[in-house]
N, C-alpha and C positions, 0 to 999 in steps of 0.2 A: 517869325516872323508872324507878320500878320496878314486875315482878308483883307480883300478889298472889294466893296461896289461900286456900281459903276450906276449909275440915278440921268436919265433923262426924264424932258418934262414937257410935252406934244401937247397940241393943240386938237391939230386932227388925227379920229383914230384909225389911219389907212394901212391894214394887219398888213401889205406889202414891204410897208410902210416901216412898220415895227419888225415885220421878219426881216427886215434889211438889213438895220441899227445891230439888233443883237445877231444877224453875223458876222456883220463888219464890226462891232463890237468882239467875240468871243477871236476871230481871226487876229485883229493889231492886238489888244492885251498879251496874248498869247506871244504874240511876237516879239512885241518890243518890255515885258517885264519879261516873260520868261516860262509865267506860270496862267492860268485861268483867273477869274473873279470870281470871288465866292459865290458873286448873283448878280442878276444884271434885271435894271426893274423899270418901268415905259409907267408914268405917270401924267397919265390925261386931266391938262387943267380944267379941263371945263366940266366933265362927269364924273368925275375924279378917278374912274378907272384904273387899277393895278394892275400891269401887266407881270410879272418874277418871274425870271426863268434862273434853272440851277445850272451854269455850264458843267460838264466832261467834259473827256477826254473823247467818249464817243460822236458825243454833238460837235468836237472842234472839225472833225471830220468831214461831218456832217457841213456844215460852217468851207471849211477850205473848197468843196463840190460846191455848195453854194455860190462863195465867190469870184471864181474858177466858173461859174456860168454865167456868171455874172459879166465880166471880163471879156469870154468869149463873145458875146452882145451887143461891143460897143464896138462901134465903128475903128475911134480910135486907139482900137490897138491893135493893130499891124503890128508884123516883125519889128519893127525899125521901135516905136514905141515901145515895144513890151519889152526887148534888148533891153534899153532906155532907161524906162522905171526896176528890172531887172537889178541893173545895174547900180539901183540908186540902195537897192536894199527891203522895197517893201514888201515884194509878191517873192522877193526872192529865200526872203527871213522865215516868212510861212510855210514854205517850199520846202526848206531845211525843216525845218521843222516839225511839218509832220510825216517829214522821210523817215525821224531820226527817232519821232512818238511809236 
């Protein structure tokens, strides 16, 4: 089994957006591929500044918490739409992973 790297090129270096991308990527990769990437790279096109994160199980827990908090602030995240998303598998898969980890 080989390791994989997720790389994103950005123009604006907004810390909040970069943090969101890193958390979302960790949760998505864990859910979709059953394992975390070796590293997540965010590379600024304008400045050339790289930001590299090496996710692990502990950081995945933080990413799941971050994403759950972000979803709780979304007005469209009513109980009805939440049930729909869970039935589609996105949030449910991440929750199952965190329960089994």
